[in-house]
N, C-alpha and C positions, 0 to 999 in steps of 0.2 A: 594184111594191111589194106584197109579201104582208102580210096582217094580222099575222103573226108578227114580221116585220121592223119594221113600224110600231110594234108594241107594245114591242119591244126599244128602239127609238130614243126613244120617249116616256118609258118607264120610266127609262132611263139618264140622259136629260137632266134629268128631274125630280130624280133623286138628286144630280146635279152642281149643279143650281140651289139645292138645299137645303143641301148640305154644302160646296160649293165645289170638290169633286173627285169622281171616281168614274165619269165617263162612259166613259173608255177601259177601266178595270178591269173593268167589267161588259159593255160593248158588244162588245169584241173577242172574249172567249171565247164569248159568246152567239151572235155572228154566225158564228164558226167552227163552233160546234155546230149552227147552222142551215144549214150547208152551204157557206159562203163559204171561199175560200182565205185563208190568213193575211194575205198581202200585200193582197188585196182588202178584207179586213175592216179592216186598218190604214188603207188609203186612204179607205174610206167614213167611218171615224171621224174621220180628219184633216179631211176636207172638212166634215162635218156639225158637228164641234166648233167650226169657225170661227164659225158662226151662234150656237152655244150659248154660247161664251165672249164673243162680241160683245154679246149680249143682257145677260148678267150684268155685263160691265164697264160698259156704258152705264147700266144700272139702278143700279149701286153706285158710280158714278164719283166721287161726293163723298167716298168713304171710301178711295180708292186712295192708298197711300203710294208715291209715284213713285220716290223714291231707292231704296227697297228693291226695287221692281219692276225697275228698270234693272240693278241689281247682280245680282239673281238671274237675270234674262234673259240677261245676258252669259255666265254660266257654263253655263246651260242650253243656249243655242243653240250654244255652242262644242263641246258634247259630242254634239249631234244627229248629225253625220256618222258617228261610231262606231256609234251605235245603228242607223242605216239600213243600214250595212254588215253588222251582225249580223243584221238582218232578212233581207237577201238570202241569208245563209248558212242561217238556220233555214228559210226558205221552200222550200228544196230538199228538205227532209226529208219523210217520208210523213206522212199525216194523223194517224195514231195518235201518232207521236212529237211532232208539233206540239201536240196536245192535252195530252200529258204535260208538255211544256215550259211551256205556259200554266198548267196546274194547279200545277206546281212554283213558278212565279213568284208565283202567288196565295198559296200556302202560305208562301213567304218573306215576303210582305207581311203576312200575318196574324201570323207569328212575330215580325216586327219590331214590330208593334203591341203584342204581348204582352210582349216583352222590354224594350223601351225605353219606360218609363213617363215620358213627357216632362212636366215641370212648367213652367209659365210662370216666366220669370225676367227680371231687368232687363238682363242682358248675356250674349251668347253669343260665343265666340271666332270670329273671321272664318273660320277654317278649316272650321267646321261649315257655313257658307253655301256655300263652294266645294265641299265634299264632297256636300252634299245636292243642290245643283242641277246638279252635273256628273252625278251618278247619275240625277237626274230626266231630264236630256237624253238619256242613253243609253237609259233605259227607254222614253222617249217615242218615240225613233227606232226602237227594236227592236219594241215591241209596243203603242205608243200608251198606255202605262200610266205616264206620267211624274208622276202626282200624289203617290204615297205618300212618297218622300223629301222633297219639298217640304212636305208636310203635317206630317211629324214636326218639321221646322224651324219651321214656322209655329206649331205648338202650343206651342213654347217661348217665344213672344212674348207680351207683355202687351197683346194686341190684343182688340178687341171682335169679336163675331160678324160684323158687317158688314165690318169692316176685314180680317178673315181671308178671307172669301169674295171681297172685292174684289181683294185681292192675288193669290189663286190664279187667279181668272178672268183677271186682267190678264197674268200671266206666260204663261198658256196662249195668250192672244191674240197676244202678241208672237212666240211660238215657232211657231205654226201655219203662217204663210206660208213660213218657212224650211223647216219640215218638209215641206210640199207640194213645194217646189222640189227638195229632196233626193230625194223619192220619184219625181219626174219624171225626175231625173237617173239614178236607179237603174233605173226601169221603163219610161221613155219612153212611147210611145203606148199601151202596154198598160194604163196606169193610167187612161185616159180613160173607159172604160166604168164601173169602180167609182166614179170621181170623179163621173160624171154621175148615178149612182145616189145618191151622197151628196147631190148638189144637190136631188134630188127629196125627200129626207128633211128638208130644212131647215125647211119650214113646221111640221111636226109637232115637230121639235126645238125650235123657237122657242116653241111652246105649252108643251111640257114644261118648258123652262127657266123660263119666266115663272111657271108653277105652282109649280115648285120654289123659286124665289126668294121667293114669297109664303109658302110653308111655312117656309122658313128664317128669315124675318123674325119669326115668332112663336115659334120654338123657341129656348131658351137654348143657349149654346155647349156646355156639358157634355153636354146631351142630343143635340146634333148629333154630338159625338164618339162617344157610345154607339151611335147609329144607324149612323154610318159604319163603326164597327168591327164591329157586328153583321152588316151587309150584306157586309163583306169575309169574315167567317167563313162565312156562308151560301154565298157564291160559291165559296169554297175547297172546302168539303165537296161542293158540287154538282159541282165539277170532278172530285173523286174518284169520285163516283157515276157520272159520265159515262164515266169510264174503265172502271169495273167492269161497267157494263151496256150498253156499246156506244158 
């Protein structure tokens, strides 16, 4: 483990602990820019996120809305195989194209945050849940960035800060074992090395997650939204600079 990779894991887990999402959004591009292949970055994030979301789910367990978690998880897990299939297709591209794909996905995420000004409401049509978490499953399987579609749905709920983060952590926890099984099906024994690397990161991820949860507990929900959006914007522009300067 290099200090750079450790810093990436701590920083990304802190963001997820505070905002309830963001680990994969930041970790996958940063790991790829640090020299890992896309599939290896996805595997590392999938393994380490298991610890990250477990810490968050256990810490916030009293605030979990189980019915909503089970419904969202069903649609999310159902879409994961398509996402992993897309990963295997993208992974065969050259490094420059992969970085462009990641940068494009980040820009789409930022655009969605700008265009869809979601306001909390008492009722959402059930089709929004199906769409949001099916898209979340595809994005999780493809690039371990399954958070944004689910976050947009959650932001429309009349939930507290802790309920929001508990829900997001829990649906990640349910999906990660399925995601890892599909990655093993797709990559076989070759995933063992990055998976082992992910296991080594678990202690630092646990520390980052705990610190992030404490930070999230003292920040109001609107401020967390602002921070999460700002970080997405910074990451998107960073991806463009990474393309321009190498």
